[in-house]
Structures are given as C-alpha cells and as structure tokens.
N, C-alpha and C positions, 0 to 999 in steps of 0.2 A: 358486503366488504369484501372485499379481494385481499389475499395476505401478499406483502409484497414477496418478491423472488427477486434472485440473483441471475443476472445475464451477462454477455460480453457486451462492452458499449458499442456503440453505433454513433455515426456520424453526427447524427441529430442531437446527440448528449455531451457534445463538447462545451458547448456554452454553458451547459447546467453545472457539467463538471469543475469547469472555471470558476462559476459563481461560488458553489460550494466551498471550493478549494480556497479562495478569496476569503469569502465569510469566515472560514475557521482560521485564516492566517491574521485577519484583524483581531481575533480571540486569542489568539496567542498561541493556537494549538500545533498549527503546523507552518512551513514554509510555503509562501506563493509559488505557482508554476504559471507560466505565459502561456496563454492559446497556444503559439506559435510549438512551444514543447510539448502541449497536449495532443494538437493533429498529429506531431511527429510519433508519438508513442501511446496513440488510440488504440491498439491491440493488446496493449498490456492492461488494459482496465477492466473490472467487471462493476457492474454498476449495480445499485438496489432499485429495483423498477416497484413503484407501489401496486400495480396489477390493478388499476382502476383506470389507464390511459392517460395518466397524469404524467408529470415529469418525475425524472428519480430524485431519490430522496438520499442517495447514497454512493460511494465510489471508493475502489480500491485498487491499485496497479501493482504488477508482480512485473518486476524488471531484471532481465537476465545480467549480469556485470561481468562474470567471468566463468570458466569452465567449472562449473558445479556450486557456483556462488550465486542467488540472486537478492533482492531486495523487496522488501514490501516499502510501500511508500505511495503518498498519498491518499491517505484512508481518511474518509471523511463520513458523515452523518448529519443530514439536515437535524436542526435543534429540536424540532418535534417529533423525530424519530428517534431521539437518543434513549439511552438505557432500555432501549428493546431487544438486546443481543444482538443487533444487526452489524456493528463494528465487529463483534467476533466472528459472525458468519461471512463477513465478507475476506477477514482474514482467513480463515479456514478454507475458502475457495481458493485463495490464492496459493494456501499449502499444499492443496491438494494437486492444484495444476502445475505447483514445482515437483511433487512427487511424480504426477503422470509425465514431467519432461527428463526426469532422472535427477533432478537437485535435489541433495539434501542438507544443504546448509544457505539460511535465509536468513538475512540482517534486515534490521532497520535503524534509522535514525532518528529518533521521535523525542517529543516532548511529555510525550504518555508512557514514561516507563513503567508506571502501575498496572496500565492495562497491558500492555504486553508481556510483563512478568506473570500475570494470570495466563496468560497463552503458552508460559515455557519458554519466553525469551528468558536470557540472562546477559546483564550489562558487559561489555567487553570494551576493550581500549580501540579507537577509533585506528590505531597503528596496524590491527589486525587485518584491515580493511584497505590495503593501500590502493586496489583496482580502483573501487569506489573514490576516494581521498582524490586521486587524480582525473579521474574521468569525468566528473560532475560537480565534485565540491571547488573546484577551482574558479569556476565560474559564479560562485555563491556570492552575494556581497557580504556573508558572514564571514568568508574565509580569508584567513586562517584562524581567526577566531571563532570557531562553530561553540554553540551552545547546544546542541542537540547531546542526545545520548544515545551513543551507540549499541545496539544489542543483537544477541545473535539465538539462533534456534537451529539445532540439528535436528532432523525429521529421519525418521525410518523409512526405507523403500517398502511399499506394497508387497506382499506376499504375493510374488510373479517368480519365485525361481531366479531372482537375479541375486548374484553376489557380489 
C-alpha cells in the first residue's frame, strides 16, 4: 500500500477539493468555498494524494494577503484519514512555502483553534488583520458577525543569510 504524499493541486482535483470542503463545512469545521473560488485560487492549494491513484484525501491553501502576510485556509482531511498527522503535514507544507516566498507572518481564521495552537499559532484580535477583513470577509455571509477565531504565527526565515 502506498503512503500518502503532498503535491500541488491540479485541475482534476478541484471538484474533489470542493467536496472535501463542503463535507467539512456541513460538519461545522470550516466555511464553504464555491467552485468558482477554487478554480480562481487553484495554485494556492496543496493536496494529500493517497499514492494509489485514487482521489485526493486532503487539502490546504496558502493565500498571500499582503506584503509579508499570508493565510492558511481551507484545511480539510477526509474523515477516514483524520488522526494520521496529515492536517499537520499539510499546514507545515504551506509554512515551508511561505518561508520560501519570504513571508514570515501567517494567520488563519478557524474553528479548530486547539489544532493550530499545537502548531504554534496564537489567538489574536481580528483587528490586526485589516487587509483580510476587507478583502474576503466583506463577502462572507457571516460578516460582520464572524465566529471564527483569528490566529497568528510568526515563523523564522531559513538560514539563508537573509536579514
């Protein structure tokens, strides 16, 4: 049996990503995203490929928000694959990508604060994320009564001689 691995999302993954997100949304784990949104931001997604030729079993996106600021969003893992450390691996892949891009402040809006706390994120006021609030949140059906928790992580640059 093959070990699942992380790769960049492909066009054929969009409908499966949508299904994963909608399933998690109905479970109250995250907010839904439309197919249009997913096609528009496909390049932001990493997916968990089961390695056996089957459909992906997890996804996570890194969305660049502003100079030096990015968001971890749309983290979802199929119910059968949960508790295997795959959510952590997907987030870590996005954090590595942020570091490569020179982005060292990463936030998330989540209902899963305990999960993100284990990864080093700390709860912050949504007011410290003004670009996010006005860019995406104004289009959310829950705006301005958002019930997600804002969390922030500041990561260290790679030892590449940058200052």
